[in-house]
Structure formats: C-alpha cells, structure tokens
N, CA, C and O atoms as a printed pandas DataFrame, in Angstrom:
     atom_number atom_name residue_name chain_id  residue_number  x_coord  y_coord  z_coord
0              1         N          ALA        A               1  106.156  137.584  116.756
1              2        CA          ALA        A               1  107.547  137.624  116.281
2              3         C          ALA        A               1  107.596  138.494  115.021
3              4         O          ALA        A               1  108.584  139.198  114.811
4              5         N          LEU        A               2  106.580  138.465  114.196
5              6        CA          LEU        A               2  106.596  139.347  113.017
6              7         C          LEU        A               2  106.537  140.816  113.426
7              8         O          LEU        A               2  107.190  141.660  112.813
8              9         N          PHE        A               3  105.759  141.119  114.453
9             10        CA          PHE        A               3  105.630  142.473  114.923
10            11         C          PHE        A               3  107.025  143.031  115.387
11            12         O          PHE        A               3  107.394  144.161  115.067
12            13         N          VAL        A               4  107.756  142.211  116.131
13            14        CA          VAL        A               4  109.073  142.603  116.646
14            15         C          VAL        A               4  110.090  142.616  115.493
15            16         O          VAL        A               4  110.952  143.493  115.432
16            17         N          GLY        A               5  109.987  141.678  114.617
17            18        CA          GLY        A               5  110.924  141.549  113.516
18            19         C          GLY        A               5  110.902  142.766  112.596
19            20         O          GLY        A               5  111.947  143.230  112.140
20            21         N          PHE        A               6  109.716  143.269  112.334
21            22        CA          PHE        A               6  109.615  144.450  111.471
22            23         C          PHE        A               6  109.746  145.775  112.228
23            24         O          PHE        A               6  109.657  146.854  111.643
24            25         N          GLY        A               7  109.959  145.665  113.533
25            26        CA          GLY        A               7  110.039  146.885  114.347
26            27         C          GLY        A               7  111.106  147.909  113.881
27            28         O          GLY        A               7  110.791  149.085  113.697
28            29         N          PRO        A               8  112.361  147.460  113.691
29            30        CA          PRO        A               8  113.352  148.445  113.210
30            31         C          PRO        A               8  112.990  149.099  111.913
31            32         O          PRO        A               8  113.298  150.278  111.739
32            33         N          LEU        A               9  112.363  148.424  110.996
33            34        CA          LEU        A               9  111.979  149.007  109.736
34            35         C          LEU        A               9  110.951  150.095  109.959
35            36         O          LEU        A               9  111.056  151.169  109.366
36            37         N          PHE        A              10  109.972  149.846  110.789
37            38        CA          PHE        A              10  108.914  150.818  111.027
38            39         C          PHE        A              10  109.396  151.962  111.890
39            40         O          PHE        A              10  108.888  153.076  111.768
40            41         N          ILE        A              11  110.377  151.714  112.773
41            42        CA          ILE        A              11  110.948  152.804  113.572
42            43         C          ILE        A              11  111.682  153.764  112.650
43            44         O          ILE        A              11  111.640  154.978  112.848
44            45         N          LEU        A              12  112.380  153.199  111.604
45            46        CA          LEU        A              12  113.032  154.024  110.634
46            47         C          LEU        A              12  112.018  154.944  109.844
47            48         O          LEU        A              12  112.367  156.015  109.348
48            49         N          CYS        A              13  110.800  154.466  109.773
49            50        CA          CYS        A              13  109.750  155.216  109.056
50            51         C          CYS        A              13  109.456  156.548  109.772
51            52         O          CYS        A              13  108.834  157.435  109.187
52            53         N          LEU        A              14  109.897  156.693  111.024
53            54        CA          LEU        A              14  109.683  157.937  111.728
54            55         C          LEU        A              14  110.579  159.062  111.233
55            56         O          LEU        A              14  110.325  160.227  111.536
56            57         N          LEU        A              15  111.603  158.743  110.493
57            58        CA          LEU        A              15  112.522  159.723  109.952
58            59         C          LEU        A              15  111.886  160.663  108.984
59            60         O          LEU        A              15  112.256  161.836  108.934
60            61         N          PHE        A              16  110.921  160.186  108.194
61            62        CA          PHE        A              16  110.342  161.006  107.145
62            63         C          PHE        A              16  108.869  161.253  107.434
63            64         O          PHE        A              16  108.160  160.402  107.972
64            65         N          GLU        A              17  108.434  162.459  107.055
65            66        CA          GLU        A              17  107.081  162.865  107.343
66            67         C          GLU        A              17  106.089  162.007  106.537
67            68         O          GLU        A              17  104.995  161.717  107.021
68            69         N          GLN        A              18  106.449  161.613  105.352
69            70        CA          GLN        A              18  105.528  160.816  104.515
70            71         C          GLN        A              18  105.296  159.419  105.055
71            72         O          GLN        A              18  104.254  158.816  104.801
72            73         N          THR        A              19  106.255  158.906  105.795
73            74        CA          THR        A              19  106.087  157.528  106.276
74            75         C          THR        A              19  105.766  157.401  107.770
75            76         O          THR        A              19  105.729  156.290  108.300
76            77         N          LYS        A              20  105.536  158.517  108.445
77            78        CA          LYS        A              20  105.102  158.469  109.840
78            79         C          LYS        A              20  103.812  157.690  110.041
79            80         O          LYS        A              20  103.644  156.999  111.047
80            81         N          SER        A              21  102.919  157.802  109.099
81            82        CA          SER        A              21  101.678  157.087  109.243
82            83         C          SER        A              21  101.827  155.577  109.216
83            84         O          SER        A              21  101.010  154.856  109.789
84            85         N          LEU        A              22  102.910  155.079  108.523
85            86        CA          LEU        A              22  103.147  153.667  108.497
86            87         C          LEU        A              22  103.543  153.190  109.958
87            88         O          LEU        A              22  103.088  152.156  110.447
88            89         N          PHE        A              23  104.387  153.992  110.581
89            90        CA          PHE        A              23  104.767  153.633  111.978
90            91         C          PHE        A              23  103.573  153.640  112.898
91            92         O          PHE        A              23  103.436  152.740  113.727
92            93         N          GLN        A              24  102.690  154.640  112.778
93            94        CA          GLN        A              24  101.538  154.697  113.644
94            95         C          GLN        A              24  100.616  153.532  113.424
95            96         O          GLN        A              24  100.089  152.988  114.394
96            97         N          ARG        A              25  100.390  153.111  112.165
97            98        CA          ARG        A              25   99.518  151.965  111.880
98            99         C          ARG        A              25  100.153  150.665  112.429
99           100         O          ARG        A              25   99.470  149.809  112.991
100          101         N          TRP        A              26  101.453  150.557  112.249
101          102        CA          TRP        A              26  102.160  149.380  112.788
102          103         C          TRP        A              26  102.051  149.318  114.325
103          104         O          TRP        A              26  101.808  148.257  114.901
104          105         N          LEU        A              27  102.234  150.460  114.959
105          106        CA          LEU        A              27  102.139  150.497  116.408
106          107         C          LEU        A              27  100.726  150.194  116.912
107          108         O          LEU        A              27  100.559  149.462  117.888
108          109         N          PHE        A              28   99.707  150.755  116.248
109          110        CA          PHE        A              28   98.311  150.470  116.627
110          111         C          PHE        A              28   97.953  149.006  116.388
111          112         O          PHE        A              28   97.215  148.415  117.176
112          113         N          TYR        A              29   98.471  148.412  115.305
113          114        CA          TYR        A              29   98.250  147.015  115.054
114          115         C          TYR        A              29   98.866  146.143  116.130
115          116         O          TYR        A              29   98.254  145.163  116.555
116          117         N          GLY        A              30  100.063  146.480  116.578
117          118        CA          GLY        A              30  100.748  145.721  117.639
118          119         C          GLY        A              30  100.040  145.877  118.970
119          120         O          GLY        A              30   99.867  144.904  119.704
120          121         N          ILE        A              31   99.631  147.093  119.283
121          122        CA          ILE        A              31   98.915  147.283  120.576
122          123         C          ILE        A              31   97.577  146.555  120.556
123          124         O          ILE        A              31   97.198  145.932  121.548
124          125         N          GLY        A              32   96.876  146.624  119.469
125          126        CA          GLY        A              32   95.584  145.910  119.346
126          127         C          GLY        A              32   95.756  144.419  119.436
127          128         O          GLY        A              32   94.929  143.745  120.051
128          129         N          THR        A              33   96.775  143.892  118.860
129          130        CA          THR        A              33   97.048  142.473  118.930
130          131         C          THR        A              33   97.354  142.037  120.347
131          132         O          THR        A              33   96.809  141.052  120.845
132          133         N          PHE        A              34   98.245  142.793  120.992
133          134        CA          PHE        A              34   98.618  142.450  122.378
134          135         C          PHE        A              34   97.398  142.544  123.318
135          136         O          PHE        A              34   97.225  141.719  124.215
136          137         N          PHE        A              35   96.586  143.536  123.093
137          138        CA          PHE        A              35   95.369  143.744  123.925
138          139         C          PHE        A              35   94.413  142.569  123.733
139          140         O          PHE        A              35   93.915  142.009  124.710
140          141         N          SER        A              36   94.154  142.190  122.475
141          142        CA          SER        A              36   93.239  141.102  122.259
142          143         C          SER        A              36   93.766  139.764  122.757
143          144         O          SER        A              36   92.985  138.926  123.209
144          145         N          MET        A              37   95.034  139.554  122.685
145          146        CA          MET        A              37   95.629  138.349  123.203
146          147         C          MET        A              37   95.532  138.254  124.733
147          148         O          MET        A              37   95.350  137.187  125.319
148          149         N          SER        A              38   95.666  139.454  125.343
149          150        CA          SER        A              38   95.593  139.420  126.826
150          151         C          SER        A              38   94.126  139.219  127.285
151          152         O          SER        A              38   93.873  138.523  128.267
152          153         N          VAL        A              39   93.186  139.823  126.578
153          154        CA          VAL        A              39   91.756  139.558  126.910
154          155         C          VAL        A              39   91.405  138.092  126.698
155          156         O          VAL        A              39   90.670  137.499  127.487
156          157         N          LEU        A              40   91.942  137.509  125.617
157          158        CA          LEU        A              40   91.693  136.103  125.338
158          159         C          LEU        A              40   92.286  135.216  126.453
159          160         O          LEU        A              40   91.659  134.254  126.897
160          161         N          ALA        A              41   93.465  135.555  126.876
161          162        CA          ALA        A              41   94.085  134.765  127.979
162          163         C          ALA        A              41   93.327  134.871  129.305
163          164         O          ALA        A              41   93.188  133.886  130.030
164          165         N          VAL        A              42   92.845  136.064  129.609
165          166        CA          VAL        A              42   92.039  136.218  130.854
166          167         C          VAL        A              42   90.725  135.471  130.706
167          168         O          VAL        A              42   90.341  134.757  131.632
168          169         N          MET        A              43   90.032  135.594  129.619
169          170        CA          MET        A              43   88.749  134.909  129.476
170          171         C          MET        A              43   88.880  133.429  129.449
171          172         O          MET        A              43   88.012  132.730  129.971
172          173         N          THR        A              44   89.941  132.908  128.856
173          174        CA          THR        A              44   90.242  131.476  128.861
174          175         C          THR        A              44   90.485  130.974  130.261
175          176         O          THR        A              44   90.022  129.894  130.624
176          177         N          SER        A              45   91.216  131.753  131.063
177          178        CA          SER        A              45   91.509  131.409  132.419
178          179         C          SER        A              45   90.223  131.361  133.259
179          180         O          SER        A              45   90.028  130.444  134.058
180          181         N          ILE        A              46   89.348  132.365  133.066
181          182        CA          ILE        A              46   88.057  132.415  133.809
182          183         C          ILE        A              46   87.204  131.209  133.402
183          184         O          ILE        A              46   86.623  130.546  134.261
184          185         N          ALA        A              47   87.125  130.921  132.095
185          186        CA          ALA        A              47   86.315  129.837  131.642
186          187         C          ALA        A              47   86.849  128.497  132.128
187          188         O          ALA        A              47   86.063  127.624  132.498
188          189         N          LEU        A              48   88.106  128.322  132.137
189          190        CA          LEU        A              48   88.726  127.081  132.618
190          191         C          LEU        A              48   88.494  126.889  134.110
191          192         O          LEU        A              48   88.195  125.780  134.552
192          193         N          ASP        A              49   88.627  127.946  134.882
193          194        CA          ASP        A              49   88.321  127.861  136.315
194          195         C          ASP        A              49   86.822  127.492  136.562
195          196         O          ASP        A              49   86.513  126.694  137.447
196          197         N          MET        A              50   85.942  128.069  135.791
197          198        CA          MET        A              50   84.528  127.817  135.953
198          199         C          MET        A              50   84.181  126.361  135.599
199          200         O          MET        A              50   83.462  125.695  136.344
200          201         N          VAL        A              51   84.679  125.886  134.493
201          202        CA          VAL        A              51   84.453  124.520  134.092
202          203         C          VAL        A              51   85.036  123.499  135.080
203          204         O          VAL        A              51   84.457  122.445  135.342
204          205         N          THR        A              52   86.195  123.859  135.607
205          206        CA          THR        A              52   86.825  122.933  136.597
206          207         C          THR        A              52   86.015  122.855  137.840
207          208         O          THR        A              52   85.843  121.769  138.393
208          209         N          LYS        A              53   85.490  124.002  138.322
209          210        CA          LYS        A              53   84.685  123.981  139.571
210          211         C          LYS        A              53   83.368  123.271  139.365
211          212         O          LYS        A              53   82.893  122.581  140.267
212          213         N          VAL        A              54   82.766  123.424  138.199
213          214        CA          VAL        A              54   81.468  122.725  137.981
214          215         C          VAL        A              54   81.723  121.220  137.798
215          216         O          VAL        A              54   80.920  120.419  138.275
216          217         N          SER        A              55   82.777  120.819  137.145
217          218        CA          SER        A              55   83.079  119.402  137.006
218          219         C          SER        A              55   83.420  118.763  138.362
219          220         O          SER        A              55   83.059  117.617  138.632
220          221         N          MET        A              56   84.126  119.538  139.210
221          222        CA          MET        A              56   84.413  119.053  140.515
222          223         C          MET        A              56   83.121  118.838  141.348
223          224         O          MET        A              56   82.977  117.861  142.082
224          225         N          ALA        A              57   82.226  119.778  141.195
225          226        CA          ALA        A              57   80.955  119.619  141.889
226          227         C          ALA        A              57   80.155  118.350  141.427
227          228         O          ALA        A              57   79.571  117.631  142.238
228          229         N          PHE        A              58   80.162  118.125  140.113
229          230        CA          PHE        A              58   79.465  116.939  139.573
230          231         C          PHE        A              58   80.159  115.685  140.095
231          232         O          PHE        A              58   79.473  114.776  140.561
232          233         N          TRP        A              59   81.491  115.594  140.038
233          234        CA          TRP        A              59   82.196  114.433  140.475
234          235         C          TRP        A              59   82.118  114.253  141.998
235          236         O          TRP        A              59   82.065  113.129  142.496
236          237         N          GLY        A              60   82.113  115.360  142.718
237          238        CA          GLY        A              60   81.988  115.271  144.204
238          239         C          GLY        A              60   80.656  114.749  144.601
239          240         O          GLY        A              60   80.565  113.891  145.480
240          241         N          SER        A              61   79.598  115.243  143.978
241          242        CA          SER        A              61   78.264  114.692  144.336
242          243         C          SER        A              61   78.110  113.215  143.973
243          244         O          SER        A              61   77.464  112.451  144.690
244          245         N          SER        A              62   78.711  112.827  142.850
245          246        CA          SER        A              62   78.637  111.446  142.475
246          247         C          SER        A              62   79.429  110.583  143.425
247          248         O          SER        A              62   78.965  109.504  143.795
248          249         N          LEU        A              63   80.627  111.022  143.843
249          250        CA          LEU        A              63   81.451  110.290  144.771
250          251         C          LEU        A              63   80.808  110.203  146.141
251          252         O          LEU        A              63   80.825  109.144  146.768
252          253         N          LEU        A              64   80.252  111.282  146.603
253          254        CA          LEU        A              64   79.593  111.283  147.914
254          255         C          LEU        A              64   78.375  110.377  147.900
255          256         O          LEU        A              64   78.095  109.688  148.881
256          257         N          GLY        A              65   77.637  110.378  146.766
257          258        CA          GLY        A              65   76.514  109.458  146.664
258          259         C          GLY        A              65   76.888  108.038  146.671
259          260         O          GLY        A              65   76.206  107.214  147.280
260          261         N          SER        A              66   77.991  107.706  145.991
261          262        CA          SER        A              66   78.433  106.320  145.983
262          263         C          SER        A              66   78.969  105.851  147.379
263          264         O          SER        A              66   78.818  104.690  147.760
264          265         N          VAL        A              67   79.603  106.808  148.123
265          266        CA          VAL        A              67   80.125  106.413  149.428
266          267         C          VAL        A              67   78.982  106.215  150.415
267          268         O          VAL        A              67   79.021  105.290  151.226
268          269         N          LEU        A              68   77.951  107.086  150.356
269          270        CA          LEU        A              68   76.830  106.999  151.292
270          271         C          LEU        A              68   75.755  106.015  150.779
271          272         O          LEU        A              68   74.824  105.713  151.525
272          273         N          GLY        A              69   75.846  105.525  149.582
273          274        CA          GLY        A              69   74.886  104.584  149.048
274          275         C          GLY        A              69   73.633  105.238  148.584
275          276         O          GLY        A              69   72.604  104.566  148.502
276          277         N          GLN        A              70   73.644  106.503  148.274
277          278        CA          GLN        A              70   72.480  107.220  147.787
278          279         C          GLN        A              70   72.847  107.840  146.395
279          280         O          GLN        A              70   74.007  107.918  145.992
280          281         N          ASP        A              71   71.808  108.252  145.736
281          282        CA          ASP        A              71   71.958  108.831  144.420
282          283         C          ASP        A              71   71.728  110.355  144.540
283          284         O          ASP        A              71   70.581  110.800  144.582
284          285         N          PHE        A              72   72.778  111.129  144.592
285          286        CA          PHE        A              72   72.672  112.558  144.668
286          287         C          PHE        A              72   72.593  113.228  143.315
287          288         O          PHE        A              72   72.215  114.395  143.216
288          289         N          THR        A              73   72.947  112.501  142.278
289          290        CA          THR        A              73   72.925  113.092  140.956
290          291         C          THR        A              73   71.487  113.197  140.501
291          292         O          THR        A              73   70.635  112.370  140.826
292          293         N          SER        A              74   71.256  114.237  139.743
293          294        CA          SER        A              74   69.865  114.478  139.282
294          295         C          SER        A              74   69.656  114.005  137.841
295          296         O          SER        A              74   68.630  114.309  137.234
296          297         N          GLY        A              75   70.585  113.293  137.314
297          298        CA          GLY        A              75   70.412  112.737  135.957
298          299         C          GLY        A              75   71.222  113.459  134.941
299          300         O          GLY        A              75   71.684  114.579  135.161
300          301         N          ILE        A              76   71.393  112.810  133.825
301          302        CA          ILE        A              76   72.235  113.309  132.748
302          303         C          ILE        A              76   71.617  114.525  132.077
303          304         O          ILE        A              76   72.333  115.418  131.624
304          305         N          SER        A              77   70.302  114.563  132.012
305          306        CA          SER        A              77   69.639  115.720  131.369
306          307         C          SER        A              77   69.780  116.997  132.187
307          308         O          SER        A              77   69.896  118.090  131.633
308          309         N          SER        A              78   69.770  116.852  133.488
309          310        CA          SER        A              78   69.970  118.024  134.342
310          311         C          SER        A              78   71.411  118.501  134.243
311          312         O          SER        A              78   71.653  119.707  134.198
312          313         N          GLN        A              79   72.370  117.588  134.208
313          314        CA          GLN        A              79   73.762  117.969  134.038
314          315         C          GLN        A              79   74.023  118.635  132.715
315          316         O          GLN        A              79   74.787  119.597  132.632
316          317         N          ALA        A              80   73.385  118.124  131.670
317          318        CA          ALA        A              80   73.507  118.748  130.298
318          319         C          ALA        A              80   72.908  120.118  130.306
319          320         O          ALA        A              80   73.446  121.029  129.676
320          321         N          LEU        A              81   71.768  120.304  131.029
321          322        CA          LEU        A              81   71.178  121.644  131.092
322          323         C          LEU        A              81   72.078  122.591  131.826
323          324         O          LEU        A              81   72.263  123.726  131.386
324          325         N          GLN        A              82   72.645  122.166  132.928
325          326        CA          GLN        A              82   73.551  123.042  133.669
326          327         C          GLN        A              82   74.811  123.382  132.858
327          328         O          GLN        A              82   75.277  124.520  132.911
328          329         N          GLN        A              83   75.365  122.431  132.119
329          330        CA          GLN        A              83   76.531  122.734  131.320
330          331         C          GLN        A              83   76.142  123.618  130.149
331          332         O          GLN        A              83   76.933  124.470  129.746
332          333         N          GLY        A              84   74.945  123.445  129.585
333          334        CA          GLY        A              84   74.501  124.308  128.533
334          335         C          GLY        A              84   74.312  125.728  129.020
335          336         O          GLY        A              84   74.640  126.674  128.303
336          337         N          GLY        A              85   73.784  125.901  130.236
337          338        CA          GLY        A              85   73.654  127.235  130.794
338          339         C          GLY        A              85   74.997  127.884  131.076
339          340         O          GLY        A              85   75.158  129.096  130.937
340          341         N          MET        A              86   75.969  127.051  131.478
341          342        CA          MET        A              86   77.313  127.573  131.695
342          343         C          MET        A              86   77.923  127.989  130.344
343          344         O          MET        A              86   78.589  129.022  130.273
344          345         N          GLY        A              87   77.709  127.206  129.270
345          346        CA          GLY        A              87   78.201  127.628  127.970
346          347         C          GLY        A              87   77.539  128.887  127.472
347          348         O          GLY        A              87   78.171  129.699  126.796
348          349         N          LEU        A              88   76.264  129.060  127.800
349          350        CA          LEU        A              88   75.559  130.290  127.405
350          351         C          LEU        A              88   76.156  131.486  128.118
351          352         O          LEU        A              88   76.335  132.542  127.511
352          353         N          ILE        A              89   76.466  131.338  129.400
353          354        CA          ILE        A              89   77.081  132.460  130.148
354          355         C          ILE        A              89   78.463  132.762  129.577
355          356         O          ILE        A              89   78.830  133.931  129.450
356          357         N          LEU        A              90   79.212  131.768  129.241
357          358        CA          LEU        A              90   80.576  132.006  128.773
358          359         C          LEU        A              90   80.616  132.616  127.380
359          360         O          LEU        A              90   81.605  133.255  127.021
360          361         N          THR        A              91   79.570  132.434  126.592
361          362        CA          THR        A              91   79.603  133.002  125.221
362          363         C          THR        A              91   79.076  134.391  125.149
363          364         O          THR        A              91   79.178  134.994  124.081
364          365         N          THR        A              92   78.517  134.965  126.188
365          366        CA          THR        A              92   77.972  136.294  126.160
366          367         C          THR        A              92   78.873  137.287  126.762
367          368         O          THR        A              92   78.543  138.472  126.812
C-alpha cells in the first residue's frame, strides 16, 4: 500500500533530470518487493503441499495398521527423522 500510495509522487519525479534516479530506485524497490513476495508465496505453497502429503502418509499408515490389526508405523524416532529430513530439504 505504501508503494502504491507514493506512486504519484515518484512519477512526478520523472519531470526533472535531478530526480529521475528517485523514480528508478522507487520502481526497483517495488519490483524487488513484488518478486520476493511471489517467490515466498510459491515456496510456501510447495512446502505446505509437501507437509500435507507426508502427514497424510503417516496418518494413512497408522489408520491402515489399526484397521488390519498390525503396526505399520516404524516408531516416533523414524517419523521424527523423516520430518527432519523434510525440513532440511525445505530450508536449502
């Protein structure tokens, strides 16, 4: 909102040669902010999808094991290791 609100002021900076650099810096700041927000939205969506699929696999194996009367889960330490590996992948 601040970027759009100051827009007319910085567009007026194009009128004078001395203030053209202010417009360019304002524009680059806005483009950079929009780009970083879009990358953040995409990465958050990917991470949320990945976490959802892994948790569905954990819950599905637990549910199937309880229906069939067997224990398909490999323990809390294995699940913690898998989630830690997923966190490592998501942070790199």
